[in-house]
C-alpha positions, -999 to +999 in steps of 0.1 A: +000+002+000+010+034-013+022+055+024+011+084+025+026+114+036+009+150+059+027+173+034+042+169+002+073+188+008+103+179-018+134+164-002+167+169-017+168+136-026+128+135-035+138+114-070+157+088-059+134+072-034+112+039-048+071+053-047+077+083-032+079+080+005+091+105+024+092+117+055+093+158+067+103+167+101+092+193+113+110+211+139+108+241+164+070+255+156+060+234+137+063+206+157+039+225+180+016+222+160+018+188+146-010+170+158-034+146+139-063+164+150-055+198+136-078+211+114-064+227+082-066+264+092-045+258+126-021+243+105-018+272+080-015+293+112+012+273+133+031+253+103+056+275+084+054+243+058+019+245+055+016+284+050+042+283+021+025+258+001-009+276+014+003+309-006+020+291-034-014+270-038-032+303-040-005+316-066-003+284-088-044+285-092-046+323-099-026+317-129-045+285-137-077+305-138-063+331-159-057+309-186-087+292-182-099+331-185-085+337-218-090+305-238-132+311-226-127+354-232-113+345-272-146+326-281-170+349-277-151+381-285-138+362-318-164+386-342-151+413-333-118+400-338-123+388-373-145+425-376-111+447-364-088+427-390-110+427-416-114+392-420-139+363-425-142+332-404-121+308-428-091+332-425-097+340-393-096+304-380-054+309-391-055+327-355-064+302-338-038+279-354-012+309-346-022+304-310-017+268-306+015+269-326+030+295-304+016+273-274+040+243-286+065+261-287+063+279-261+061+245-241+093+231-260+111+265-247+103+262-215+119+232-212+152+251-220+147+283-203+136+271-170+170+248-164+184+284-169+163+309-153+142+310-123+109+295-128+088+328-107+107+350-126+102+337-161+065+330-156+055+365-141+078+385-168+057+361-196+023+366-176+030+408-182+041+401-218+006+386-224-015+410-208+003+435-230-002+419-261-041+413-252-046+447-248-030+453-282-054+430-300-083+453-303-056+478-324-044+451-348-063+461-378-038+442-396-042+407-403-008+398-405+000+416-373-033+397-354-015+369-364+014+377-348-004+386-320-023+358-305+013+334-324+032+359-291+003+353-270+006+314-275+041+313-266+040+331-232+009+307-224+027+278-231+057+291-212+033+299-182+014+268-185+047+244-180+058+268-153+028+262-131+021+227-141+050+212-122+048+235-092+008+228-094+016+188-089+044+193-066+030+217-041+015+194-018+031+162-035+017+125-036-009+127-013-051+130-003-042+169+003-023+171-030-045+146-052-079+171-036-061+203-045-053+195-080-099+185-080-102+220-067-080+234-090-097+222-117-130+238-101-116+272-103-103+269-137-137+256-150-152+288-125-129+314-147-144+297-179-178+304-171-173+341-160-152+352-188-176+354-215-203+371-191-179+401-185-168+401-219-205+400-235-216+438-227-187+451-247-190+428-279-204+443-308-242+434-316-246+412-349-275+409-372-295+377-363-293+369-401-251+366-401-255+337-373-240+302-377-233+272-359-199+263-372-171+243-353-137+248-346-112+238-326-103+272-306-102+275-271-118+245-256-096+238-224-062+237-227-044+221-199-016+239-189-013+201-183-046+212-165-054+222-201-087+203-205-111+216-183-132+229-207-160+251-195-177+260-231-171+254-266-163+290-274-163+292-306-195+272-315-218+299-318-189+324-340-213+353-361-200+342-392-192+380-410-184+386-447-150+403-451-154+437-439-141+464-467-120+490-462-136+514-436-126+518-397-170+526-392-174+493-380-139+487-362-143+524-340-175+511-329-159+481-308-159+482-272-133+453-273-108+468-260-122+474-226-130+435-217-091+427-226-079+458-207-095+440-176-083+404-185-045+427-186-051+437-152-056+405-143-024+390-159-004+420-141-022+416-107-007+375-110+023+383-119+029+409-092+022+374-068+051+354-091+075+383-083+068+383-048+071+346-048+111+351-062+120+374-040+109+352-009+128+329-021+166+323-010+196+318-032+195+281-025+162+281-039+163+300-066+195+277-078+176+244-073+147+254-090+173+256-120+185+224-114+158+199-108+167+169-124+142+139-127+144+101-125+120+072-130+099+056-101+099+022-087+117-013-091+103-018-130+127-020-155+143+006-172+126-005-207+091-008-189+096+028-175+103+037-210+070+023-223+053+039-198+064+072-206+057+065-241+019+053-229+013+084-208+023+107-236-001+091-261-030+091-232-016+131-231-029+132-266-059+114-269-073+124-240-070+161-253-078+151-289-112+144-272-112+169-254-109+201-276-130+184-305-161+167-283-181+200-270-168+221-304-181+196-330-214+186-311-239+215-317-234+208-358-234+166-356-270+177-332-284+200-361-268+182-394-274+146-387-299+143-359-319+171-370-321+194-345-324+227-332-292+247-326-312+253-286-315+220-284-274+215-293-265+243-271-289+229-242-268+194-247-235+207-248-244+227-213-253+192-200-221+178-211-201+208-194-224+205-162-220+165-153-181+175-157-181+200-133-203+178-115-185+150-115-147+172-108-165+184-078-174+147-066-135+140-073-123+165-044-139+142-020-139+108-036-096+110-046-097+107-008-104+073-003-096+060-037-062+057-058-054+075-091-053+045-108-080+031-099-101+060-112-085+058-142-094+025-151-129+028-141-135+062-159-121+050-190-143+021-189-176+043-181-162+067-208-160+041-236-190+017-226-204+052-228-190+065-266-205+031-280-238+038-263-239+071-280-228+059-313-254+032-313-280+061-301-269+081-333-272+054-355-309+049-348-318+086-340-326+077-301-327+110-285-334+097-249-300+076-253-282+107-264-288+128-232-283+103-215-249+091-225-242+121-228-242+127-191-225+096-183-193+108-206-190+139-186-190+128-154-156+103-157-144+129-178-141+151-151-116+130-133-094+120-156-065+148-162-061+155-127-061+121-115-036+113-144-011+137-133-013+128-097-009+090-106+023+105-133+039+121-107+034+093-077+041+061-096+060+071-130+083+101-131+078+135-111+067+160-128+094+189-134+096+210-160+111+187-186+080+161-178+053+190-174+070+201-213+065+165-228+030+161-216+018+196-226+035+193-258+015+159-266-013+175-251-015+203-282-007+182-304-038+165-300-056+195-304-040+207-331-043+173-354-079+164-341-103+191-355-087+186-390-091+146-392-130+146-376-137+174-396-124+156-432-143+127-414-173+140-411-176+161-441-161+136-466-174+100-453-203+107-422-210+124-399-214+093-377-178+095-378-182+119-350-189+091-328-168+066-346-140+085-340-148+092-300-155+058-291-122+044-311-099+071-288-119+062-259-112+026-266-069+036-267-075+056-237-089+023-213-058+004-233-033+029-216-054+034-185-050-007-180-013-005-188-009+024-162-034-002-135-009-033-142+022-007-140+008+003-107-002-033-092+027-048-104+046-025-088+033-032-053+031-065-060+069-066-063+074-041-037+056-064-009 
């Protein structure tokens, strides 16, 4: 049985021990407050270690929420962005391609930069640059300049994602409290994604109803940082498709989008200040250590088995995010074109998906304290696979009730997957440091970029039912990945005993 620790503090030789069985010795005033019956609040008051972890948790979750805010804001603002740049949806989709390509590049750069420069300092600078660039977007009248702005924001976000992802997992370590924290962080990310469109809406231009069209895009679903895939809504599902704007500045001058983006910029800069404070509070030893972390595999499996498992988690990350990025984005189109539903019914079904997912995340906060991560992942992938198969059968026979039921049974277990996946990797395979976080984010964004292209082609050129077929295949791949992870964990404990 995995040994639980109360505090997820990283020791100097954290990577050298077999299942991250760490002991934390409290001294001085920390020992006085170290009682089994202590509440979390009393631990914060009495323990310097817990207080430091709590402050870091707030900073990292704030940064994570800001990335969720930005991604959720782009969707509703996209019609205004197209109007400002004088482009249509086809050419405007290049903005999102530039954004995700930039994030891929940023994730790669982060793996190099963080080994040379302090992580907190780099993240704070990236936050400020992101805020400034977001402020400039409403003034990017040139098409090429808008592409550049989205690409630069993508690079900054990719760096931020890698920087905070490893910290999110490491703060509380492989403990019950750490697992609950990741689920709570997912809730915060989702809430930010819900609030951002509501804040942005009053500053958007009114669009004539005759231009409204339901479209699909791979836009800005849920990217996670590593908690990339806690999507709260399909931002580009309901875009206003405008014809190319002629060379007139009258419509552009009426846009008030800059006000919404200034709010976002203020939030970015505020979080950046928090990271500057973390940097200033670090001692020289801590700063040196943050630039010199080395990671080693955990456990007693052979090196070949560990390397195969490393490939396995990369595949899981790619497929899980490919599924997550395309499910909500293409659901409305599938409902309208294949099931012949109204746009309102399709939107309601999409909302049900996210409500079910949020319900799963909330319940996961408590569930992870009693059930191990590899067990949750395996059961969740089984439920998701069975649900997608049921969805396929229901869609084939136009069984509407089945569609509603199976979408719910997909959303709830899907809310468990990503946080527990991160927990499992960190506790059973390899500590999630910057290089591993970069690897997972690279695979995540690769899936997010490629999946919409293939799915869109199959639905357009072959059959709309490929919406269900491909998701069923992806869920089967996830089940195979989860089975390998389950076997890896069980055999690890068996060998250890």
